[in-house]
N, CA, C and O atoms as a CHARMM CRD file, in Angstrom:
* protein
*
  236
    1    1 UNK  N     -8.00900   2.09000 -29.36400 PROA 1      0.00000
    2    1 UNK  CA    -7.62300   0.73200 -29.02600 PROA 1      0.00000
    3    1 UNK  C     -7.79200   0.52400 -27.52100 PROA 1      0.00000
    4    1 UNK  O     -7.31400   1.32300 -26.71600 PROA 1      0.00000
    5    2 UNK  N     -8.47000  -0.54600 -27.15800 PROA 2      0.00000
    6    2 UNK  CA    -8.70300  -0.83700 -25.74300 PROA 2      0.00000
    7    2 UNK  C     -7.47500  -1.48600 -25.12400 PROA 2      0.00000
    8    2 UNK  O     -6.78900  -2.26800 -25.78200 PROA 2      0.00000
    9    3 UNK  N     -7.18900  -1.16600 -23.85500 PROA 3      0.00000
   10    3 UNK  CA    -6.05700  -1.82800 -23.19400 PROA 3      0.00000
   11    3 UNK  C     -6.35100  -3.30600 -22.99000 PROA 3      0.00000
   12    3 UNK  O     -7.50600  -3.71200 -22.86200 PROA 3      0.00000
   13    4 UNK  N     -5.28400  -4.10700 -22.96300 PROA 4      0.00000
   14    4 UNK  CA    -5.43600  -5.54900 -22.73200 PROA 4      0.00000
   15    4 UNK  C     -6.01000  -5.80100 -21.35000 PROA 4      0.00000
   16    4 UNK  O     -5.78600  -5.02900 -20.41800 PROA 4      0.00000
   17    5 UNK  N     -6.74300  -6.87700 -21.23200 PROA 5      0.00000
   18    5 UNK  CA    -7.23900  -7.30000 -19.93600 PROA 5      0.00000
   19    5 UNK  C     -6.05000  -7.74200 -19.09000 PROA 5      0.00000
   20    5 UNK  O     -5.09900  -8.31600 -19.62100 PROA 5      0.00000
   21    6 UNK  N     -6.08700  -7.48700 -17.79500 PROA 6      0.00000
   22    6 UNK  CA    -4.97500  -7.92300 -16.95500 PROA 6      0.00000
   23    6 UNK  C     -4.91300  -9.44000 -16.87100 PROA 6      0.00000
   24    6 UNK  O     -5.92200 -10.12600 -17.03700 PROA 6      0.00000
   25    7 UNK  N     -3.74400  -9.94400 -16.61700 PROA 7      0.00000
   26    7 UNK  CA    -3.56300 -11.37500 -16.40700 PROA 7      0.00000
   27    7 UNK  C     -3.47600 -11.61000 -14.90500 PROA 7      0.00000
   28    7 UNK  O     -2.58000 -11.09000 -14.24000 PROA 7      0.00000
   29    8 UNK  N     -4.40400 -12.38900 -14.37700 PROA 8      0.00000
   30    8 UNK  CA    -4.44200 -12.66500 -12.94300 PROA 8      0.00000
   31    8 UNK  C     -3.51400 -13.81700 -12.63100 PROA 8      0.00000
   32    8 UNK  O     -3.56300 -14.85800 -13.28700 PROA 8      0.00000
   33    9 UNK  N     -2.66400 -13.63300 -11.62400 PROA 9      0.00000
   34    9 UNK  CA    -1.67000 -14.63200 -11.26100 PROA 9      0.00000
   35    9 UNK  C     -1.79900 -14.97800  -9.78500 PROA 9      0.00000
   36    9 UNK  O     -2.38800 -14.22400  -9.00900 PROA 9      0.00000
   37   10 UNK  N     -1.23900 -16.13300  -9.40000 PROA 10     0.00000
   38   10 UNK  CA    -1.34700 -16.62900  -8.02400 PROA 10     0.00000
   39   10 UNK  C     -0.09600 -16.41200  -7.18800 PROA 10     0.00000
   40   10 UNK  O     -0.08500 -16.73100  -5.99900 PROA 10     0.00000
   41   11 UNK  N      0.96300 -15.87400  -7.79400 PROA 11     0.00000
   42   11 UNK  CA     2.19700 -15.61600  -7.05800 PROA 11     0.00000
   43   11 UNK  C      2.65100 -14.18700  -7.31200 PROA 11     0.00000
   44   11 UNK  O      2.27500 -13.57100  -8.31000 PROA 11     0.00000
   45   12 UNK  N      3.47000 -13.66100  -6.39200 PROA 12     0.00000
   46   12 UNK  CA     3.91200 -12.27400  -6.53200 PROA 12     0.00000
   47   12 UNK  C      5.14200 -12.14100  -7.42800 PROA 12     0.00000
   48   12 UNK  O      5.59700 -11.02500  -7.68200 PROA 12     0.00000
   49   13 UNK  N      5.68600 -13.25400  -7.90900 PROA 13     0.00000
   50   13 UNK  CA     6.80600 -13.22800  -8.85200 PROA 13     0.00000
   51   13 UNK  C      6.33600 -13.82600 -10.16600 PROA 13     0.00000
   52   13 UNK  O      5.88200 -14.97000 -10.20500 PROA 13     0.00000
   53   14 UNK  N      6.44400 -13.05400 -11.24700 PROA 14     0.00000
   54   14 UNK  CA     6.01200 -13.52300 -12.55800 PROA 14     0.00000
   55   14 UNK  C      7.10600 -13.23100 -13.57500 PROA 14     0.00000
   56   14 UNK  O      7.98100 -12.39600 -13.34400 PROA 14     0.00000
   57   15 UNK  N      7.04400 -13.93300 -14.70800 PROA 15     0.00000
   58   15 UNK  CA     7.95300 -13.61800 -15.80300 PROA 15     0.00000
   59   15 UNK  C      7.13300 -13.37300 -17.06100 PROA 15     0.00000
   60   15 UNK  O      6.04300 -13.92200 -17.22100 PROA 15     0.00000
   61   16 UNK  N      7.66200 -12.55100 -17.94300 PROA 16     0.00000
   62   16 UNK  CA     6.96300 -12.21100 -19.18100 PROA 16     0.00000
   63   16 UNK  C      7.95200 -12.25000 -20.33100 PROA 16     0.00000
   64   16 UNK  O      9.05900 -11.72100 -20.23000 PROA 16     0.00000
   65   17 UNK  N      7.54300 -12.88400 -21.43500 PROA 17     0.00000
   66   17 UNK  CA     8.37700 -12.88500 -22.63800 PROA 17     0.00000
   67   17 UNK  C      7.58800 -12.37100 -23.83900 PROA 17     0.00000
   68   17 UNK  O      7.97700 -12.57500 -24.98900 PROA 17     0.00000
   69   18 UNK  N      6.48500 -11.70900 -23.55500 PROA 18     0.00000
   70   18 UNK  CA     5.68100 -11.12200 -24.62700 PROA 18     0.00000
   71   18 UNK  C      4.93600 -12.14400 -25.46300 PROA 18     0.00000
   72   18 UNK  O      4.44400 -11.81800 -26.54300 PROA 18     0.00000
   73   19 UNK  N      4.84700 -13.35700 -24.98900 PROA 19     0.00000
   74   19 UNK  CA     4.13800 -14.38700 -25.73500 PROA 19     0.00000
   75   19 UNK  C      5.05900 -15.27100 -26.54200 PROA 19     0.00000
   76   19 UNK  O      4.59800 -16.20200 -27.20300 PROA 19     0.00000
   77   20 UNK  N      6.35100 -15.00100 -26.50100 PROA 20     0.00000
   78   20 UNK  CA     7.31900 -15.83500 -27.20400 PROA 20     0.00000
   79   20 UNK  C      7.24000 -15.67300 -28.71400 PROA 20     0.00000
   80   20 UNK  O      6.50900 -14.82600 -29.22800 PROA 20     0.00000
   81   21 UNK  N      7.99000 -16.48200 -29.39600 PROA 21     0.00000
   82   21 UNK  CA     8.01800 -16.43500 -30.84600 PROA 21     0.00000
   83   21 UNK  C      8.60700 -15.14000 -31.37600 PROA 21     0.00000
   84   21 UNK  O      9.23000 -14.38800 -30.62700 PROA 21     0.00000
   85   22 UNK  N      8.41400 -14.87300 -32.67000 PROA 22     0.00000
   86   22 UNK  CA     9.01800 -13.68800 -33.28700 PROA 22     0.00000
   87   22 UNK  C      8.44600 -12.36200 -32.77700 PROA 22     0.00000
   88   22 UNK  O      9.07400 -11.31600 -32.94100 PROA 22     0.00000
   89   23 UNK  N      7.27300 -12.39500 -32.16600 PROA 23     0.00000
   90   23 UNK  CA     6.67400 -11.16400 -31.65400 PROA 23     0.00000
   91   23 UNK  C      6.95800 -10.94700 -30.17500 PROA 23     0.00000
   92   23 UNK  O      6.47700  -9.98000 -29.58500 PROA 23     0.00000
   93   24 UNK  N      7.73300 -11.83600 -29.57400 PROA 24     0.00000
   94   24 UNK  CA     8.03900 -11.74100 -28.15200 PROA 24     0.00000
   95   24 UNK  C      9.14800 -10.74300 -27.87200 PROA 24     0.00000
   96   24 UNK  O      9.55600  -9.97700 -28.74500 PROA 24     0.00000
   97   25 UNK  N      9.62200 -10.76800 -26.64500 PROA 25     0.00000
   98   25 UNK  CA    10.72600  -9.91900 -26.21500 PROA 25     0.00000
   99   25 UNK  C     11.56500 -10.69900 -25.21700 PROA 25     0.00000
  100   25 UNK  O     11.16300 -11.78700 -24.80400 PROA 25     0.00000
  101   26 UNK  N     12.71500 -10.17700 -24.81700 PROA 26     0.00000
  102   26 UNK  CA    13.51900 -10.89700 -23.82000 PROA 26     0.00000
  103   26 UNK  C     12.71300 -11.14500 -22.55400 PROA 26     0.00000
  104   26 UNK  O     11.91900 -10.29900 -22.14200 PROA 26     0.00000
  105   27 UNK  N     12.91500 -12.29800 -21.94000 PROA 27     0.00000
  106   27 UNK  CA    12.18500 -12.63800 -20.71300 PROA 27     0.00000
  107   27 UNK  C     12.61400 -11.70500 -19.59200 PROA 27     0.00000
  108   27 UNK  O     13.80500 -11.51300 -19.34700 PROA 27     0.00000
  109   28 UNK  N     11.62900 -11.12800 -18.91800 PROA 28     0.00000
  110   28 UNK  CA    11.89000 -10.28400 -17.75300 PROA 28     0.00000
  111   28 UNK  C     11.13700 -10.86400 -16.57000 PROA 28     0.00000
  112   28 UNK  O     10.08300 -11.47900 -16.73300 PROA 28     0.00000
  113   29 UNK  N     11.67600 -10.66600 -15.39100 PROA 29     0.00000
  114   29 UNK  CA    11.06200 -11.15200 -14.16800 PROA 29     0.00000
  115   29 UNK  C     10.52000  -9.95600 -13.41000 PROA 29     0.00000
  116   29 UNK  O     11.23100  -8.97700 -13.18600 PROA 29     0.00000
  117   30 UNK  N      9.25800 -10.04000 -13.01800 PROA 30     0.00000
  118   30 UNK  CA     8.56800  -8.93300 -12.37000 PROA 30     0.00000
  119   30 UNK  C      8.12700  -9.33900 -10.97100 PROA 30     0.00000
  120   30 UNK  O      7.77000 -10.49400 -10.74100 PROA 30     0.00000
  121   31 UNK  N      8.14800  -8.40700 -10.05100 PROA 31     0.00000
  122   31 UNK  CA     7.68700  -8.64400  -8.67600 PROA 31     0.00000
  123   31 UNK  C      6.46600  -7.77500  -8.44100 PROA 31     0.00000
  124   31 UNK  O      6.50800  -6.56100  -8.64000 PROA 31     0.00000
  125   32 UNK  N      5.39100  -8.39700  -8.02200 PROA 32     0.00000
  126   32 UNK  CA     4.17100  -7.66700  -7.71800 PROA 32     0.00000
  127   32 UNK  C      4.30600  -7.13200  -6.30500 PROA 32     0.00000
  128   32 UNK  O      4.46400  -7.90300  -5.35700 PROA 32     0.00000
  129   33 UNK  N      4.24600  -5.84000  -6.16200 PROA 33     0.00000
  130   33 UNK  CA     4.44800  -5.19100  -4.86800 PROA 33     0.00000
  131   33 UNK  C      3.14500  -4.86000  -4.16600 PROA 33     0.00000
  132   33 UNK  O      2.12600  -5.51700  -4.37900 PROA 33     0.00000
  133   34 UNK  N      3.18900  -3.83700  -3.33100 PROA 34     0.00000
  134   34 UNK  CA     2.04600  -3.44500  -2.50700 PROA 34     0.00000
  135   34 UNK  C      0.84700  -2.98700  -3.32300 PROA 34     0.00000
  136   34 UNK  O     -0.28500  -3.03800  -2.84100 PROA 34     0.00000
  137   35 UNK  N      1.08000  -2.54100  -4.55200 PROA 35     0.00000
  138   35 UNK  CA    -0.03400  -2.09500  -5.39200 PROA 35     0.00000
  139   35 UNK  C     -0.88400  -3.26000  -5.86900 PROA 35     0.00000
  140   35 UNK  O     -2.02400  -3.06800  -6.29300 PROA 35     0.00000
  141   36 UNK  N     -0.32500  -4.49000  -5.80100 PROA 36     0.00000
  142   36 UNK  CA    -1.06800  -5.67000  -6.23300 PROA 36     0.00000
  143   36 UNK  C     -0.97300  -5.93000  -7.72100 PROA 36     0.00000
  144   36 UNK  O     -1.66600  -6.80100  -8.24700 PROA 36     0.00000
  145   37 UNK  N     -0.09900  -5.16100  -8.42200 PROA 37     0.00000
  146   37 UNK  CA     0.06200  -5.40900  -9.84400 PROA 37     0.00000
  147   37 UNK  C      1.46500  -5.03100 -10.29800 PROA 37     0.00000
  148   37 UNK  O      2.17800  -4.29000  -9.62000 PROA 37     0.00000
  149   38 UNK  N      1.84600  -5.55900 -11.46500 PROA 38     0.00000
  150   38 UNK  CA     3.11800  -5.23700 -12.09600 PROA 38     0.00000
  151   38 UNK  C      2.86000  -5.09700 -13.58900 PROA 38     0.00000
  152   38 UNK  O      1.99100  -5.77100 -14.14100 PROA 38     0.00000
  153   39 UNK  N      3.61700  -4.21900 -14.24000 PROA 39     0.00000
  154   39 UNK  CA     3.45800  -3.98300 -15.67200 PROA 39     0.00000
  155   39 UNK  C      4.77800  -4.27600 -16.36700 PROA 39     0.00000
  156   39 UNK  O      5.83200  -3.80100 -15.94200 PROA 39     0.00000
  157   40 UNK  N      4.71600  -5.05400 -17.43000 PROA 40     0.00000
  158   40 UNK  CA     5.91300  -5.39100 -18.19000 PROA 40     0.00000
  159   40 UNK  C      6.44100  -4.13500 -18.89000 PROA 40     0.00000
  160   40 UNK  O      5.67700  -3.43700 -19.55600 PROA 40     0.00000
  161   41 UNK  N      7.73300  -3.84000 -18.74900 PROA 41     0.00000
  162   41 UNK  CA     8.28600  -2.64600 -19.39200 PROA 41     0.00000
  163   41 UNK  C      8.39800  -2.76600 -20.90800 PROA 41     0.00000
  164   41 UNK  O      8.53900  -1.75300 -21.59300 PROA 41     0.00000
  165   42 UNK  N      8.33900  -3.97500 -21.44300 PROA 42     0.00000
  166   42 UNK  CA     8.43100  -4.17000 -22.88700 PROA 42     0.00000
  167   42 UNK  C      7.07700  -4.10200 -23.57500 PROA 42     0.00000
  168   42 UNK  O      6.90100  -3.34400 -24.52800 PROA 42     0.00000
  169   43 UNK  N      6.11600  -4.89400 -23.09600 PROA 43     0.00000
  170   43 UNK  CA     4.85100  -5.02800 -23.82000 PROA 43     0.00000
  171   43 UNK  C      3.66000  -4.42700 -23.07900 PROA 43     0.00000
  172   43 UNK  O      2.54000  -4.44800 -23.58900 PROA 43     0.00000
  173   44 UNK  N      3.89100  -3.89500 -21.88500 PROA 44     0.00000
  174   44 UNK  CA     2.85000  -3.25000 -21.07200 PROA 44     0.00000
  175   44 UNK  C      1.75900  -4.19900 -20.59300 PROA 44     0.00000
  176   44 UNK  O      0.68700  -3.75100 -20.18600 PROA 44     0.00000
  177   45 UNK  N      2.01900  -5.50500 -20.63800 PROA 45     0.00000
  178   45 UNK  CA     1.05300  -6.46600 -20.09900 PROA 45     0.00000
  179   45 UNK  C      0.97000  -6.27000 -18.59300 PROA 45     0.00000
  180   45 UNK  O      1.98700  -6.15100 -17.90900 PROA 45     0.00000
  181   46 UNK  N     -0.27100  -6.23900 -18.08400 PROA 46     0.00000
  182   46 UNK  CA    -0.48600  -6.04800 -16.64500 PROA 46     0.00000
  183   46 UNK  C     -0.72200  -7.38200 -15.97000 PROA 46     0.00000
  184   46 UNK  O     -1.54300  -8.18100 -16.42100 PROA 46     0.00000
  185   47 UNK  N      0.00100  -7.61900 -14.89000 PROA 47     0.00000
  186   47 UNK  CA    -0.17600  -8.80900 -14.07200 PROA 47     0.00000
  187   47 UNK  C     -0.75600  -8.36100 -12.74600 PROA 47     0.00000
  188   47 UNK  O     -0.20300  -7.48700 -12.07800 PROA 47     0.00000
  189   48 UNK  N     -1.88200  -8.96700 -12.36600 PROA 48     0.00000
  190   48 UNK  CA    -2.57700  -8.59800 -11.13900 PROA 48     0.00000
  191   48 UNK  C     -2.63600  -9.81000 -10.23200 PROA 48     0.00000
  192   48 UNK  O     -2.99000 -10.90800 -10.66100 PROA 48     0.00000
  193   49 UNK  N     -2.28600  -9.60100  -8.97600 PROA 49     0.00000
  194   49 UNK  CA    -2.32300 -10.68300  -8.00200 PROA 49     0.00000
  195   49 UNK  C     -3.76800 -10.99700  -7.67000 PROA 49     0.00000
  196   49 UNK  O     -4.51700 -10.11400  -7.25400 PROA 49     0.00000
  197   50 UNK  N     -4.17100 -12.26400  -7.85300 PROA 50     0.00000
  198   50 UNK  CA    -5.54800 -12.64600  -7.57200 PROA 50     0.00000
  199   50 UNK  C     -5.83400 -12.56000  -6.07500 PROA 50     0.00000
  200   50 UNK  O     -4.91800 -12.63700  -5.25600 PROA 50     0.00000
  201   51 UNK  N     -7.08700 -12.40300  -5.72900 PROA 51     0.00000
  202   51 UNK  CA    -7.49100 -12.19700  -4.33600 PROA 51     0.00000
  203   51 UNK  C     -7.12100 -13.37100  -3.43600 PROA 51     0.00000
  204   51 UNK  O     -6.84800 -13.17200  -2.25200 PROA 51     0.00000
  205   52 UNK  N     -7.10600 -14.58400  -3.96900 PROA 52     0.00000
  206   52 UNK  CA    -6.80800 -15.75500  -3.14800 PROA 52     0.00000
  207   52 UNK  C     -5.36800 -16.23400  -3.30900 PROA 52     0.00000
  208   52 UNK  O     -5.05200 -17.37200  -2.96200 PROA 52     0.00000
  209   53 UNK  N     -4.49600 -15.37600  -3.83100 PROA 53     0.00000
  210   53 UNK  CA    -3.10200 -15.74500  -4.08000 PROA 53     0.00000
  211   53 UNK  C     -2.31100 -15.83800  -2.78000 PROA 53     0.00000
  212   53 UNK  O     -2.63800 -15.20400  -1.77700 PROA 53     0.00000
  213   54 UNK  N     -1.25900 -16.65100  -2.83500 PROA 54     0.00000
  214   54 UNK  CA    -0.34800 -16.74900  -1.70200 PROA 54     0.00000
  215   54 UNK  C      0.58100 -15.52800  -1.74700 PROA 54     0.00000
  216   54 UNK  O      1.20600 -15.25000  -2.77000 PROA 54     0.00000
  217   55 UNK  N      0.65800 -14.82500  -0.65300 PROA 55     0.00000
  218   55 UNK  CA     1.46900 -13.60300  -0.61700 PROA 55     0.00000
  219   55 UNK  C      2.85500 -13.84500  -0.06500 PROA 55     0.00000
  220   55 UNK  O      3.68600 -12.93600  -0.08100 PROA 55     0.00000
  221   56 UNK  N      3.12900 -15.03200   0.41900 PROA 56     0.00000
  222   56 UNK  CA     4.43400 -15.32000   0.98300 PROA 56     0.00000
  223   56 UNK  C      4.60700 -14.71100   2.36400 PROA 56     0.00000
  224   56 UNK  O      5.73000 -14.45700   2.79900 PROA 56     0.00000
  225   57 UNK  N      3.49400 -14.47600   3.05500 PROA 57     0.00000
  226   57 UNK  CA     3.57200 -13.84300   4.37500 PROA 57     0.00000
  227   57 UNK  C      3.78200 -14.85600   5.50900 PROA 57     0.00000
  228   57 UNK  O      3.76300 -14.49200   6.68500 PROA 57     0.00000
  229   58 UNK  N      3.98300 -16.13300   5.14400 PROA 58     0.00000
  230   58 UNK  CA     4.27800 -17.14000   6.14900 PROA 58     0.00000
  231   58 UNK  C      3.06000 -17.82200   6.72300 PROA 58     0.00000
  232   58 UNK  O      3.17400 -18.49100   7.75000 PROA 58     0.00000
  233   59 UNK  N      1.89400 -17.68500   6.10600 PROA 59     0.00000
  234   59 UNK  CA     0.66600 -18.34200   6.58700 PROA 59     0.00000
  235   59 UNK  C      0.64800 -19.79300   6.20900 PROA 59     0.00000
  236   59 UNK  O     -0.30500 -20.50300   6.52800 PROA 59     0.00000
């Protein structure tokens, strides 16, 4: 089985509920750190910060 493609996001704070509905999971809030990605502890979905995303560095 191939791993899911990462989901590219524009902010360093994301939330995941596994897609909602009966196959979902409790909503969790994830922070993308220095690695540039975060992985949901429930469903293993990978969130990757896009190259042109706002990093909140005050620019």
